[in-house]
N, C-alpha and C positions, 0 to 999 in steps of 0.2 A: 978665581971663582970656580966652583965645583960644577963639572959636568953631570947633567942629568941623563941617566942611563935609559935605555929604551923600555925597560920594565917599570922604572919609576914613573916614566912619561904616562904609560898605559895605566898605572894605578891612579896617578893624579886625575886622569881623564875619567875613570870610573868613579872616583871619589866626587869629583865636582859634578858629575852627572847625577849622582844621588842627592847631592846637596841643591842642586838646581830644581830636581823634581820636588824636593820638600818646599823650597821657596815658591815654586809655581803653585803647588797644592795650598799653601797657607794664602797665598794672594788670590786665587781663584775662589777660595771660601771667605775671603775678606777677614782673616782672622790676624790679630796683631802678632807681629814676630817676636817682640821683646818683652821681657818681664821687668818687674820693678828692681829684682835682685838676682843677678846672673852669676853670683859668685859661687865657687866650688861646693860649699856647704849649704846652699840654699835648697830648699824643698821643691821648689817650682821655679826653674831657670828662665821661664819664658817659653812660648810655644815652639819656636824654632829650635833651640837647643834641646827641649824635651823630645821633640820630633826626631832629631838627630840620633838621641839616646835610645830611643824606641827602635830605630833602625838599626843601629849598633847591637842592640839586644837580640835582634831577630836575624841579622845579616853578618855571619861571623866574619867573612872576608872584609866587609866594610869597616867592622870594629877593628880588625887587625890593620887596616890601612889608616884608620883615624889614629890608632895607638901609636904607629910607627911613623907618622908624618912628622915633618918638622913644623914648629910652632907657626911659621909663616906659610904654611902650605897646607892647613886645615881648612881654610876657606870659610870660617864661621864668624868672622868680624862682621859688625853692623855695614861697614862701608862695603864688604864684599855682598852682602845680602842686597843692599840697595843697587848695586852693580849688576847682580843677576837678575833682578827684577826689571831693571832698564833694559838688558839684554833681550829679555823675554818679550817686553813691550815692543822694542825695535823689530824683532822677528815677526810678532803678531801684525805690525803696522805694514811690514814688507809683504807678508803672505796676502793681507788684504788688498794691498795695491796690485799685486800680481793677478789675483783673482778677479779684480775688478776690470782688468784689461781684456 
């Protein structure tokens, strides 16, 4: 098993932070994440992947991180999207409980 360097860990956290922000934005706006055709050649890969591409086009560091990330560390799969939304919901529920006290 390969060790993850401190730099890679920091890059992973930054990358997943931006991806989390995209997930949160789409969820708050009640915008569907996935498209009918998310293949490489598709003109519209769905809102989630298109928003990530938009971010990569405007944030060179994010684009570089996504380009150099291992396939299993891009955090773009539908299961990861669902997990990020689940985490956000858990966090909001926790905050609501704390504020209620």
